[in-house]
C-alpha positions in Angstrom: 2.7 15.1 -24.6 6.3 16.4 -22.9 8.4 13.2 -22.6 8.9 11.1 -26.2 10.3 7.7 -25.3 8.2 5.1 -23.5 11.3 4.3 -20.8 11.1 8.0 -19.7 7.1 8.2 -19.3 7.4 5.0 -16.4 10.4 6.8 -15.1 8.5 9.7 -14.4 5.6 7.6 -12.6 8.1 6.1 -10.5 9.6 9.3 -9.5 5.8 10.5 -9.1 5.2 7.5 -6.4 8.5 8.6 -5.1 7.4 12.2 -4.0 4.1 11.5 -3.0 5.2 8.1 -0.8 7.6 10.7 1.0 4.8 12.8 1.5 2.9 9.9 2.6 5.1 8.6 5.0 5.2 12.4 6.6 1.5 12.8 6.7 1.0 9.3 8.7 3.5 10.3 11.2 1.8 13.4 11.7 -1.6 11.5 12.1 -0.3 9.3 14.5 0.9 12.2 17.1 -2.0 14.4 16.5 -5.0 11.8 15.6 -7.6 14.7 15.3 -9.8 16.3 12.7 -8.3 18.8 10.4 -5.3 17.3 8.7 -3.1 19.6 7.4 -5.1 22.6 8.7 -4.4 21.5 12.1 -0.7 21.1 11.7 -0.3 24.4 10.2 -1.8 26.2 12.6 0.0 24.4 15.6 3.1 24.6 14.0 3.1 28.4 12.9 -0.2 29.5 14.4 -3.7 30.6 13.9 -3.1 33.3 11.2 -1.7 30.8 8.7 -3.7 28.1 9.4 -6.9 30.7 9.1 -5.4 32.0 5.5 -4.9 27.8 4.0 -8.8 27.2 5.6 -9.8 29.3 3.9 -7.9 28.5 0.6 -9.2 25.0 1.2 -12.4 26.5 1.2 -12.6 28.4 -1.7 -9.9 27.2 -4.4 -8.0 24.1 -3.2 -10.4 21.3 -2.3 -13.6 22.8 -4.0 -11.4 23.4 -7.3 -10.3 19.6 -6.9 -14.0 18.9 -6.8 -15.2 21.1 -9.7 -11.9 19.5 -11.5 -12.6 16.3 -10.7 -16.8 16.8 -12.0 -16.2 17.8 -15.1 -13.7 14.9 -16.0 -16.8 12.7 -14.7 -18.8 14.7 -17.3 -16.4 14.1 -20.2 -16.1 9.8 -19.5 -19.9 9.5 -18.3 -21.0 11.3 -22.1 -19.0 9.0 -23.8 -21.4 6.2 -22.2 -24.5 9.0 -22.6 -23.7 11.0 -25.3 -27.3 13.1 -24.8 -25.2 14.3 -21.4 -21.6 16.1 -23.5 -20.6 19.2 -22.9 -21.3 19.4 -27.0 -25.5 19.4 -26.0 -27.1 22.6 -25.0 -29.8 21.8 -22.9 -30.9 25.3 -21.7 -30.0 29.1 -23.4 -31.1 31.8 -21.5 -29.3 35.0 -22.3 -25.8 34.4 -22.1 -26.3 31.7 -20.1 -26.0 27.8 -21.1 -26.3 24.7 -19.3 -25.2 22.3 -21.3 -25.4 18.2 -20.8 -22.0 17.9 -19.2 -22.6 20.6 -16.7 -25.4 18.7 -15.7 -24.3 15.9 -15.2 -21.0 17.4 -13.1 -23.5 19.4 -11.2 -25.2 16.4 -10.2 -22.6 14.1 -9.4 -21.6 16.6 -6.5 -25.0 17.0 -5.4 -25.8 13.2 -5.3 -22.6 12.4 -3.3 -22.7 15.4 -0.8 -26.6 14.8 -0.1 -25.1 11.1 0.5 -22.8 12.3 2.4 -24.9 14.4 4.8 -27.1 11.5 5.2 -24.5 9.6 7.2 -20.5 8.9 7.3 -21.2 5.1 6.9 -23.5 5.8 3.7 -20.5 7.9 2.3 -17.7 5.6 3.3 -19.5 2.4 2.1 -20.2 4.4 -1.2 -16.4 4.9 -1.1 -15.4 1.1 -0.6 -17.7 0.1 -3.6 -16.1 3.0 -5.9 -12.8 1.8 -5.1 -13.6 -1.9 -5.3 -14.3 -1.1 -9.1 -12.0 1.5 -9.8 -9.0 -1.3 -8.2 -10.9 -4.2 -10.4 -10.9 -2.1 -13.6 -7.4 -1.1 -13.9 -6.2 -4.6 -12.3 -8.6 -6.0 -15.3 -6.8 -3.8 -18.3 -3.4 -4.1 -17.1 -3.4 -7.7 -16.4 -5.6 -8.2 -20.0 -3.4 -6.2 -21.7 0.1 -7.6 -20.8 -1.5 -11.4 -21.4 -2.6 -10.1 -24.5 0.7 -8.1 -25.6 2.9 -11.2 -24.5 0.4 -13.8 -26.5 0.6 -11.7 -29.7 4.3 -11.8 -29.2 4.6 -8.2 -30.7 8.5 -7.9 -30.6 8.9 -4.5 -32.1 6.1 -2.9 -29.7 8.0 -4.5 -26.6 10.9 -3.3 -27.5 9.7 0.5 -28.4 8.3 0.4 -25.0 11.5 0.1 -23.6 13.1 2.3 -25.3 14.7 5.2 -23.8 15.6 7.2 -26.5 15.3 10.6 -26.8 16.5 11.7 -23.4 13.7 14.7 -22.4 15.0 18.1 -21.0 15.0 18.8 -17.2 12.0 21.1 -18.1 10.0 18.6 -20.1 10.4 15.9 -16.7 9.0 18.8 -14.5 6.4 19.6 -16.5 5.7 15.4 -17.3 6.0 14.9 -13.3 3.2 17.7 -12.5 0.8 15.4 -14.6 1.9 12.6 -12.5 1.7 13.9 -8.9 -1.8 15.3 -9.5 -2.9 11.6 -10.3 -0.8 10.5 -7.1 -2.6 13.1 -5.2 -4.9 13.1 -2.2 -2.7 11.0 -0.1 -3.1 13.5 2.5 -6.9 13.7 2.7 -7.4 10.4 5.0 -6.0 12.6 7.7 -8.8 15.1 7.9 -11.0 12.1 9.4 -8.1 11.1 11.8 -10.0 11.4 14.6 -12.4 8.9 13.4 -10.0 6.6 12.5 -9.7 3.4 14.7 -5.9 3.3 15.8 -4.6 5.7 14.0 -1.2 5.4 15.1 -1.1 1.9 13.7 -3.8 2.3 10.9 -3.1 5.6 9.2 0.3 4.5 8.4 -0.6 0.7 7.0 -3.2 2.3 4.9 -1.0 4.6 3.3 1.8 2.5 2.8 -0.8 -0.2 1.1 -2.4 2.3 -0.6 0.3 4.0 -2.0 2.2 0.7 -3.1 -1.0 -0.8 -4.8 -1.6 2.8 -6.6 1.8 2.4 -8.0 2.2 -0.6 -8.9 -1.7 -0.3 -11.3 -0.6 3.3 -12.2 3.1 1.4 -14.3 1.1 -1.8 -15.2 -1.3 0.3 -17.1 0.9 2.5 -18.5 3.3 -0.4 -19.4 0.3 -1.4 -21.3 -0.3 1.9 -23.2 2.4 1.8 -24.2 2.8 -1.7 -25.6 -0.1 -1.0 -27.3 0.7 1.8 -29.8 2.9 3.6 -30.6 3.1 7.2 -28.3 2.5 9.1 -32.0 -1.0 7.5 -31.7 -1.6 8.5 -28.1 0.4 11.3 -27.3 -2.2 14.3 -26.7 -4.9 12.0 -26.1 -7.6 12.4 -23.3 -9.4 8.7 -23.4 -6.2 6.8 -23.6 -7.2 4.1 -21.8 -10.0 3.6 -24.4 -7.6 3.9 -27.0 -5.2 1.1 -25.7 -8.8 -1.0 -24.8 -9.7 -1.0 -28.4 -6.7 -2.1 -29.8 -6.5 -4.8 -27.2 -9.6 -6.1 -26.8 -11.2 -4.7 -29.8 -13.6 -2.3 -30.2 -16.6 -3.1 -28.0 -14.3 -2.9 -25.3 -13.8 1.3 -25.1 -17.3 1.8 -23.8 -16.8 -0.2 -20.8 -13.5 1.3 -19.9 -15.0 4.8 -20.7 -17.5 3.8 -17.7 -15.1 2.2 -15.5 -13.2 5.4 -15.8 -16.4 7.9 -15.3 -16.5 5.3 -11.9 -12.8 5.9 -10.7 -13.4 10.0 -10.9 -16.4 9.0 -9.1 -14.4 7.6 -6.4 -12.3 10.1 -6.1 -14.8 12.9 -5.8 -16.6 10.8 -3.2 -13.3 11.1 -1.1 -12.8 14.5 -1.0 -16.7 15.5 -0.5 -16.4 12.8 2.1 -13.1 14.2 3.8 -13.1 18.4 3.3 -15.8 19.1 5.5 -13.4 17.7 8.3 -11.2 20.4 7.8 -13.8 23.3 7.8 -15.4 21.4 11.5 -11.7 22.0 12.8 -11.8 25.4 11.8 
């Protein structure tokens, strides 16, 4: 919505990757130095004293991690409702006084509750679910990227490819900054592994390797799928569209692909949600 040319959109995604990679490299080094539970809470407490650590830890609990969990759950409910329309935000399940329980509220809360219970049952179950959901997420993104690029090339849509390479008009610095905020939100989460650094085997080696491999893979997938988006349709047709992957998949693969992409998006968000629920309590344990 802020950046009006495909070249600059891809540049914003690349810039977001660079910013996130610097943070990931810093946290990889911190995890190697202090392979203990707590992550950023531990580092702030040790560097600046228990006062700042206390404030950060409670902000983490009251707003940062809990708020991110809530936001992801709402995102899950949005895409899940495209697969199960009966659980949409438009459908009222219960209306008592001023309180309205909608289908989307139910699926969002149910997702948090189910994943919380799964992680309470054991770390092996939580990490096993994370591996499975991450595998589905990577597979879906890779299929969309490879399939979309292959079909675009086979269709020989030269005008679309030329438009996707356009760098005009150039956005203002403010517009780039606003777009970068959205990209950084998509890249966020690289610091969560540090919360569980005390449970990682050979953390001095494995956390830096995991950070590097993870950032490289995520960057490649994000650039590839956004290239597919801007090749699939003019920006005027996808600007401001939340289910942009569904729109692009419908154009490239036919209308039947849209529900599959919605389901993949719901599972992808579920993986991010499980990651936060799995990692966050390690900070509170350290507190």
